[in-house]
VODREN-160256 format. One record per residue: residue in three letters; x, y, z of N, C-alpha, C in turn. Coordinates in pm, whole numbers, plus 50000, padded with zeros to 5 digits. Atoms other than C-alpha are relative to their C-alpha. Last residue first. Layout:
N
ALAXYZXYZXYZ ...
END
This chain:
180
ASP499375009049902835909477520969500254986649942 ASP500705012549977835269501020677500754991850102 GLU499085011249988836619536120707499184987550029 ALA500565012349945834679566620593501064989250000 LEU499115011350025835769602520540499414987850067 THR500375011249915833179630020513500864988249960 LEU499725013450050834599662320377499484989950100 GLU500305010049899833359697920428500154986349937 LEU500665012050049835049723820212499764990450115 GLY499225010450065835859757620360499174988349953 GLY499805011649915834069779220617500744988549935 LEU501105009750013832499806120398500194987350081 LEU501334993850001834569837220471498874989850008 SER500134992149877837849821220579498635006750008 ALA500245009249889837359794620310499885007650132 SER501415004150001836959821720045499694990550115 LEU500854988349977840279837720136498534996150005 ASN499884996349859842079804520170499135012050034 TYR500735009949921840709793519832500075003550148 LEU501444997350014841859826119672499164989950079 PHE500314987749927845379821619808498515003149994 ALA499895003249858845479785519688499685012250086 GLY501185007649961844189795819344500014996250148 LEU501084990249989846929822119318498694993150042 THR499734992549877849459794719388498935010650024 ALA500315008849887847879772419123500245007150133 LEU501465001349985847809801018872499624990950116 ALA500584987449952851479810118929498494998650021 THR499554997549863852739774318902499355012650057 ILE500675009849912850609766818595500395002350145 LEU501444997149986851709799018423499304990450096 VAL500194987349928855439795218490498525002650023 VAL499525001949861855559758418394499745012650080 ASN501005007749925853369764918087500424997950144 VAL501124990949973855729792417966498914992850079 VAL499554990649896858659768418004498895009950036 GLY499905007049872856839740917811500405009250114 ILE501375002149950855839764617528500024993150136 LEU500534986749964859459775617486498584998850057 THR499354996249874860649739517494499495013550048 THR500635008049894858089730217226500605003450136 PHE501314994149975859309759017007499274992450111 GLY499784987049937862869746617040498705007050034 LEU499695002449858861739710916971500325012950074 VAL501215004849932860019721816648500274997750148 ARG500954988949989862999742616531498754995950077 SER499464990349904865539715316606499045011750021 LEU500105005149862863389688816435500505010350101 ALA498805007649963862959708816114499914996250148 VAL500335011449914859359719216050501214991250029 TYR500794996049883859879754415916499744988550096 ASP499284989649927862689748815663499295003550131 ASN498965006449917861069715815562500845010250076 ILE500525002349864858009735415442501074994150092 ASN499525013149956859849748415134499614998250147 ILE499745000749856857809776714989500424985950035 GLY500995006449915857959783614616500444999650147 GLU499575013849973860849790814381498994992450084 SER499735003049858859159821914246500374985350015 THR499274988949938859129837813896500384997250145 SER498824997050082858179807113689500835011350061 SER500384994050129855889795213967501285002949922 GLN498934997950096856099773714277499455005949869 THR499424986649985853499778214551501085003149898 PHE500994989350001851159749314472500625013950000 ASP500724999950128853849724314370498995011449992 LEU499084994750101856039734014668499335000649862 VAL499964985549982853119728914904500915006449895 LEU501324994750032852539693714769499985015350010 GLU500175000750146856249685014767498675006249958 SER499084990350058856649697215126499875000249848 VAL500604986749982853539678215237500885010749936 SER501214999250083854899646015090499355013750008 GLU499594999550140858389651315236498785001549908 PHE499444986750025856969659715580500445001549854 VAL501064990050005854739629015582500555013749965 GLY499884991950120857499604815493498945010749985 ALA501095003650092856489578315747500045008349872 ALA499745013550050859869581515921498924995649900 ASP498884999250093859339619115950500324986349940 LEU500464993450123855869614616099501125001149897 VAL500915009150069857179589016350499525006249869 SER499215011150056860149610916445499124990349922 TRP499264994850115857939641816486500794988849934 LEU500944997650109855539622216709500705005149875 VAL500415013150054858389609016922499055001849883 ALA498855006050067859929643716965499634986449938 VAL499794992950127856519659417037501174993849924 ALA501095003450091855719633017300500175006749864 VAL499795013850048859139636617465498924996249898 PHE498795000150082858789674517493500244986249939 LEU500324993250125855199672317619501194999649904 ALA500855009250077856189646417882499625006149865 ILE499125010750049859029669017997499204990149916 GLY499154994150104856639698518022500944989749940 LEU500824998750120854089677318213500805006049883 ALA500225013650052856779667218462499165000349873 VAL498735004150061857809703718499499874986049941 SER499904993450129854139712718552501344997049932 LEU500955006050094853749686618825500135006449862 LEU499525013350037856919697819002499084993349899 PHE498774998750077855869734318991500514986449955 ALA500374995750136852309726719098501245001549913 SER500645011350068853579707019398499635003649856 LYS499005010350025855989734219504499414988349923 MET499074995150101853379761719461501054989549966 VAL500685000450130850689742119643500965004549890 SER500095014050041853069735819932499324998649864 TRP498645004350032853919772919952500004985449954 PRO499624995750135850229782419929501414995549959 ASP498744992849993849329761120235500465003949859 VAL499065006950086845659752120200501285008350001 ARG498824992850047843329762620478500874990749916 VAL500144985549984839809754420601501215007749950 LEU498744995050056839339718420489499915015350000 ARG500174987850078836519706320716501395004949957 LEU498904990549988836309671220850499735012049910 ARG500294988150081833409647620915501085010350028 ALA499504987849937834569613821038499725011549905 LYS500014987850080832829581320959500565011550082 ARG499684988449918833349546121086500095012149909 VAL499324989650076831529519620889500235011750094 ARG500114986349950830579488121072500785009449910 PRO498734993549967830139455720878499765014450044 PRO499474992150113826689440120900501315006750041 ARG500154985649978826199413721167500595007649882 ARG498684994150021825689378121053499845015050012 THR499994986950064822709359921185501435005049990 GLY500894999750115822339323021251500025013249928 SER500914988849986825349321421475499165000649874 SER501165001150087827429291121529499055011450031 ARG501184993949939830819297821667498864998849902 GLN500744991450092833369272821538498785005650072 GLN501425003450007835639259321809499335009949906 ALA500854990450069839409258921790498584994849996 THR500635005550119841309239522047499055010249941 GLY499244997150120843719257022283499394994149874 GLY499125011150032842379241222599500825002349874 ALA498915000349903840929274322724500994988849968 ASP500405001849861838789278222410501244998950088 VAL499115009649934839819293522080499584998950145 SER499494994949874837179310121865500834989050065 PRO500175008549883836769300621501500545006850125 ARG498735003249937836369328221248499754991050120 GLU499275009750079833239327221034501304995950066 PRO500505013549982831029343321300500794989649921 SER501065003250094833189374821305499554985550019 GLN499615011150084835159383821618498834996049911 GLN498914996050088834459418621754500394988949904 TYR500135008050123831089408221895501095003649899 ALA500285013849960831699419922253499924991049878 ASP498755006349955833389451422125499774985450037 ALA499235003550120830229460121927501324993550038 ARG500645011550060828169458522249500774995549875 ALA499635011649919830629481722423499394987449940 SER500725001149873830219506922141500454987550075 PRO500895011549992832839513121877499324999450138 ARG499665009149891834149548621860499044988250002 ALA498585002749993834229568921538500374990050108 ASP499495007450114830579568321438501454995750018 LEU500765012350020829029577521770500584991649887 SER499765009349891831759602421863499244987049981 VAL498665005750004831839619221522500164989650110 GLN499825007150127828099624521493501364993249996 THR500605013349996827719632321863500184992349871 ASP500825000150119830229660721862499424986049987 GLU499415005550120831479658722215499045002049884 THR500934999650113830859676822540500724995249875 PRO499604990850107833059665622823499004999349884 ARG499425007750110831139649323108500405009849890 SER500544997150133830589669623419500724991549896 ALA498945001550100831119655423765499405002249861 PRO499975013050067828379668823988501094999949892 PRO500754999650125829329699424193500094986349931 ALA499074999050115830479691324546499175000049871 ALA499915012450079827879698224811500925002449881 PRO500624999250134828549727425039500244987149923 ALA498974997350102829379717425398499325000449863 ALA499595011650078826439719725636501015004249894 MET500164997250140826189747325893500564988249922 
END
């Protein structure tokens, strides 16, 4: 009785799109050096390769799928970004208020409103009571804190919703390319 023949060696199955684009072929390895670069012979002298054609640059591509976003990382990133935006808002309002005050805008508007609202029985409305720097910056701080809470909560909720939809639909498909 003859011994059973060994099964043929199987090659691992690969995604042909990724494997063809991600790995250089043997022919591409032979032409790794560009025609403009000189090659060095055994004596150490440089020789210019003369080639009439220039090969186009290779582009390696990889197709990836984003199937999960870590909600904790999204929450931390959204929190830091919203705090930075809150600080920028605070500084921008302080600078804008200072410029408007230096230009005399608040005094002009206050006089105009006072002229319209003043009568023989009423003293009128003084706008400077409402647009003082401390009051404006306090209101800006309140808005900044509310924005930090809302942006952090909405970004985290968005991460949870993305993970839910990605589990049902497969996530985002990305194609990344690298030029050689």
